[in-house]
Steps between C-alpha positions, in 0.01 A plus 500: 500500500460357149211251476552160343257573213704810415829310518373244248367777275830692515698193393279434198490866397879524523552215256226630275715814471789273396292367206402171665171328417308443825341151494255348751611240752486145371291255706669383820394143422679370191328282242650317204850495649604160641812650661325744736176513705511864605649825377790539745681787328414789273679344206287181482255641248793588272675159513405417143649832385833432677503147354443639151168315455290811438556870427462772765202737486745787535877527542435680832239382751415576866232373739410398852470123519319303771723212612479199732793324667413198711662199340811382321819708498313817603335377821437781749198348677654420838655850533173677421367694797805425714728758338436844355531446126413147378163442333316235305315732261688819410523756221810523285556831323710444190634639176631302203704554191489239224810558291466875550683682783740320734708565814566870460136608472367246751743619767450870427120480506488291817715758677298790361170353614619410850699810585355783291134406458432302818760699697667208681813623679804393294691437823263213578572312177757237403535308175649163413646374174604151390844416636580229248513121527794269428278196434334675207819683407304825543681827582368776724227714345719809463264646242224537762758609761621783276145626439426494874814683607390802293195549725591348840822496702710188446495402867126439455552262206552140616596192302258211555521125458345291224222406746402863557599670176452257214138437403385182326155404378565136588761229454508596134392802299556878494709645782741776586664716767285724713544816700303537823408823677483469880368749752608552862209628711661453841532782752805728491623344826494151347676621185789638709551159662507296176525643146213405272732344243594233756134393525409485131365152412535390864124463561484811718131607517584869448780469246309347212504461125247733343562466123676243285624595152564186295706518182410196290776432252574124516328167440585212739521164320424167668876438512537814713672693224408867453454637148425858396141582408446671163321789679552642849208567730425681827268352764450695823289432806431724798296385801203736527436426869866564589503823303192616694675417828798718404294793370259493794790492747396171662709212635268229374298444183208415728503851649428660161158590363524187282432280803385716791133534392479120486681453831282755677188327373632167633576665834146638521339165409710314759468768768879492550718804423795478262843578643452362852565125480762357260318172427175682432683750277655216298157343459352827372785546252463143375124543451539835321764361266324169431162663434660693214656187350184290521270778371715574195536129422123445508446812287742348247292183485695275738273345761633324811527124444704194591752504217757719329432876504168452680675317784746788541214750529314278747816464707549879515139558602513229767822641641326834550193338657721300735682815619166671559364198688807449717606855583198726441214282622315474166292181524264591214578624146644853503733558204220561252388794716833679432464470122314833445801687644732331247263572211477864605881525507595321180184462294567807286840374383393134481137509385463121522472537880187714463332293231571171679440625856188293570662180373819563699296564815296181467797278419705631793208473745427140398868401512534656846195315633625172354849536647370602843306171503817317394695686766258380766532141374879530497508630856291203616735265315799670660343452842463128422863484390600667825304243701661221299850640558439525874352149513812366326727693735632734231579864571432620146275471194674301229639682198286283271180596684598868497560478125160334444336788688688743276436321173138393555359764733717801416652511849838677484762352731493800733125457561549130580781595740283766663211262569735217602669731754162562657480121546848493652657340193761583239512419127765297321628777270773284348245233402272767354788641294577152363138452388489849348826445314377168362184669371702779337727244338202307364354822358835603355551166328145504364549846352866469396562544128845473345504719189772502238591806292311567181660352190452762226436357152372813330482865597159626602328590824126548459282202417206567270182324619287400200273253679185709473501435124704182451535161669790403276806694381857478377727605786866534586658443840670819619643353820463212742618397844492196725329505841496232771227481763420210736766295319318542169665661199297725272586742220364850446477610137439853372374540142509804274121474479255253649139379468520360857310696766704546818328443835366836621178674597377178660517303172720191481786496253482315168659166422584342165819426308773626270652292224781514244681236293272224628568581867197595712547669838204535738428842651362401840418852622538866408572763764598862538808604691609863513277573199668223298293216349673176598418157357577200723624172359648184647741467209721738303476483118801329344547802271365806681622734225247350252167654398211325676130452445324590826154350556263575788275220632181642344244298696639612837532860379138502379369365832703761690363773271142381564554509875671840486221660297248339738667675797436836330133413449481373858648826634244699301209282617606521866499881484153493343353257755685595822594864437786716376694449826614169348862519386736228386748395772671219318449234234643175373431380149619177339364236265314316778304772677489860614518656843383855567548690828293812560405748770161432659409498866255213532432152368322496167150353512402210275278744309790742443728219380228381261446856367874547437525164326195571284631845404840363395336228290273759331813695407657177369195423285499860368835412333641849561803570281832587660584870475876522568719812525866411545666838541246738649606796719402414858297820543294411192451145630367632829256724312364182340433371852792256521591447864861507620559239770681610814827319545562488123752722322393645165696679231395810308341278235281204592310216338124522531271195466136575439204263474197728473472686831784301660813715465828402669872568480656161429806346341362146484372290211129498416239344273403679181134493606323403823316213329828305499463464879205268441375458856589662834443326834583621853640214706547675837477834681659573837704736716880513483540803728286763668322688223643282222310213334615242248307345214630190321345418166540291186417552133473317166572125517553498877159662557342260251655200677363623833151552350498148351617353831222683685239378248626144553471539876146635469414206274625263768283671763196471272557128469524462879188707567305345212482831305375697797337827399689686772834333564621780729204443733558125486867549592406726793254234622768232474752710693242572770410133532870410526554764771204365702626143469849610606356671810312180586817292457703742715233491771501120497882499522492735801228291663707186444810671636324622813370148547863396557529737795404250770702221335813714498455614860469135602829425322691779680815393688675669790860588404711713731185648650354585158173368358644372172307406184675405175278323245453441128146592394293506180469877479594797288683811627180694579341210691823440694500865607135484611567183699812645663315809620206285620750310721675818617253587776499151654833545680762765572795260452404342167739417213305388188679390181277386213645347183307436178528435128269692269508458120828314536667788690600453866429769759520562874344740750616567855307667781661574840304641793607858573589430862707195401681691224586782740617284790702254288615764248358298212441654158263323260649675196856391577394143583297466179790625287724232652245218464417598139847392393378140527240558228743710292303817552474813707259713690458723800253702698452654839621395843181304578392369160693415184468288185727347237475316171734280303547255215600174674203324671726216612656738755187530715588205723839658573325827595266326745794317656711814521229727643526396866872587496396862440364536852761640735 
C-alpha cells in the first residue's frame, strides 16, 4: 500500500519531470485580500497572476496547497465527519500553466500520472467536459472532448452542466470550462447494478471527483458578458485525501493513513474503540479533521477570536470539543494531547507545525478549557429554559432561545435538541431557522459590495510604488471603477505609479489627495487587492484622463513610520529581555499608536516592561541610521538574521529593514533614523490568547502628550499632599483609611438593618396562611440581603419583600421560606422579574431568594401593592 507521504512526493516529482517549478504552500489564512479570509483552493495564491496584476514566477508551477472550506460558497462544515470525503482543512495538489501549455498537455499528463505512474485502473475512471450553455451562448467544449477520446473510450466521457463544468473565480473575473476526472471505487457487484457513469456528480460517496482541470480562457464582466483573455491558462486541483483513499483501497478518506493515526489516538484517549458505534465514530472523525484545521490556522498566525477569521477558527475548535464532550465523554481538555501525532505526520512537509508546536498546544488547551466552562454555563441556561417552557405549558424550547444558545454559547441546534429531549421537550426548528436566516441576511448585507467593471483609460497592469522615496509625484490614472457598499458609493483608482502606501503588513494605508486643473480629489484610503494598489475616493475626477499631482498626507505618514520603526525596536527588545522564544504574531501600525502581538507564556512583570521600554528608548536616543535593502535574495536576508514570520508569503527577493542589531523582513515605511521616533511609551500589556501577549504603545507627540499629562497629574497630587516627600506612601495611607471608613459604614448599615428585624416582624400580616411582609426601607442591596436572611429562620412560611432606593436607583429583594416555596410552588426569581417591570428594570435569582434593580423609583408603591397578589 502506498503511504500518503509517498503519494504527495510522487505527484511533485512527476510535475518536476514536466519542467514545473515546485513552490511551497501559501498560508492557509489570507492577509491583504479583502475578498477572502482563507485559502479555499489551490489557485488562490495565483489570483493576481490570472488577473494580470503581477507576473508568474514560472510559466509552469506545481505544489500542494493547504486549504480551508468552512464559510461562504464553499461551506462543507456540516458534512464533515458525517460522510467519507468532506473536510474543513485539506490538501490540494495542483499544477498550473500561465500562458504556456493548455488542454492537450493538461489532459495527457493527468491521465499519465493517474494510470501509468499511480496505476489506477482505467476502468474505474470517468471524465466530464463542459456541455455548453445557451445563456452564455457557449458551445460544448469539443476541443477537450477530442483530446479525451484519444485516451479513454467515449462512453466514459460525459458532458456536464455549467454548474459542474464551468469554473469561475467569482461573479466577475477569469473563468473557463473545466474537465473533471471521477473515480468509481464501488464493489464489482454494485457496478453491475448501476453503471458508474449514472452516478457521476450525484453525490455518491464512492463515485467521486478526484481531479479538476480548469481551462481559463475568458473574463466575465459585471454585465455577465464573456470576453477572451489575451493568454490562456491551466489551473488544476486534485484532492490529496481522496487520492490517498483510492490508492490505499479504502472506502473513506478517514480510513487512510492521513487520518487513522489521529483517530486511533482519540480512541485511546477516550477509551472507546473506533468502528463500533456510529455516533462515536462521527465524533472521532470530526475531532481528527478539526484538529488539523485549527492547528494549521494557528501556525499561520490566526488565533481563535470573536470576529472574522478568528471566529471561524474558534467555531471549528468548539464544534470538535462539543462532539468530544457529548459523544466521547471528554469533560476536560483533550485535543491538545493529540497534536504530537499530527506534527509527527505532517511536520516534515509543513515545517510551521513543528516550529509552532508549543504555541499551538497552549492556544488549543486554553480554548478548550474556556469553552468547556461556557458549555457548562450553557447547559445550566438550557435547563432554566426547559423549566420556563414547562412552567408556561409549552412542549418545546423557542427558536429564539435555541438561536441564542447557538450564537452566544456555541450550542449547535442538535445539541440543544439532545438535551431538550432528555427534559421531555422539543425545539422549535422553524423559529430557529428564521433567526439564523435573519442573521445571515444581516451579515450578507453588511458585506455586500456591488462592483462595476474597470474602465480602462490607459494600457498598463503593474503599478510602480515609489512611496519609499517620494511623498509627491506626477501620476496618470490607468483605470477606475465604481463600488457600492452599505448604500455608499466609492471609486477605486489605479495609477501608473504611486507614492501612496497600501494597507499591508499591519500598517494602515496612506491618505492624501490628487489634483489637476484646479480640481482636488481626496484619497481617503489606499488598499491592496489581488496585488493591485487601489486608491479610494468619494468622487471621480471630472477629467480622469488628465495628468495628476498625487500628494501623500506627510504628517500622518511620518507618524505611521515612527510607530512602525518602533515595533521593530520593540520586537528586538522583547527578545533581549524575555528570550528568543518571542516571535511576532501580529501588529497594527497607524498614526495614532502601535499594537504588537508576540508569543510569550506568562504576564510580563513591571520590571520586564520597564526594561523593554528603557531599551527601546536607548535605541531611539542612539539615532541609529536606517539600513535598507529593497531587493535582497531571501536566503541572503536570512543569513543576516532577518526572521520570516509564519503565515506570511515571501517572494524570492525581499526588503530588509535594519536598525543596528534589529533585522526584519518588512515592506512598510520607516524613519530614516531611530531618533525621529523621539519617545517610546508602553501603554498596556496583556493576554489575547493562550501563549500570546499584546503590547500597545505610543511614540513621538502622543508619548509626549501622555508624559505632560502625567506630570500635570503628579503636580496636582503634590498640591493636595502639600509636597509630600513620598506621595505613593501618602496615597496608600489614604486608600487604607478610606477602606477602614467604608468597613465601618457598612457595619453600621448592617447594624441598622438588623435593628429593623423586630419592627418588620411586628408588621407581618397573615395572607392566605402566609406570614407576609412587604415594606419600603432605608437600605442598600447588601443590607437588604442581610436583613432578609436574618428573618429567614424566624418562620417556615415567611414571604419578605423589601424595597429601597439607593443613590437614586430603586431596588427590591425577595426572600421566601423554602417550605413555603415548595408547598405553594413559588419562585422568587420569577416573581421578582414580574415585579421589576414596575420600576422599569429586571433581575432574577434562585427559587428562595432573588433581587432586582431599575430606573423608576416612583414604581415602588405599585410593587408593594402588587406583591400580595403573587401568593397563590
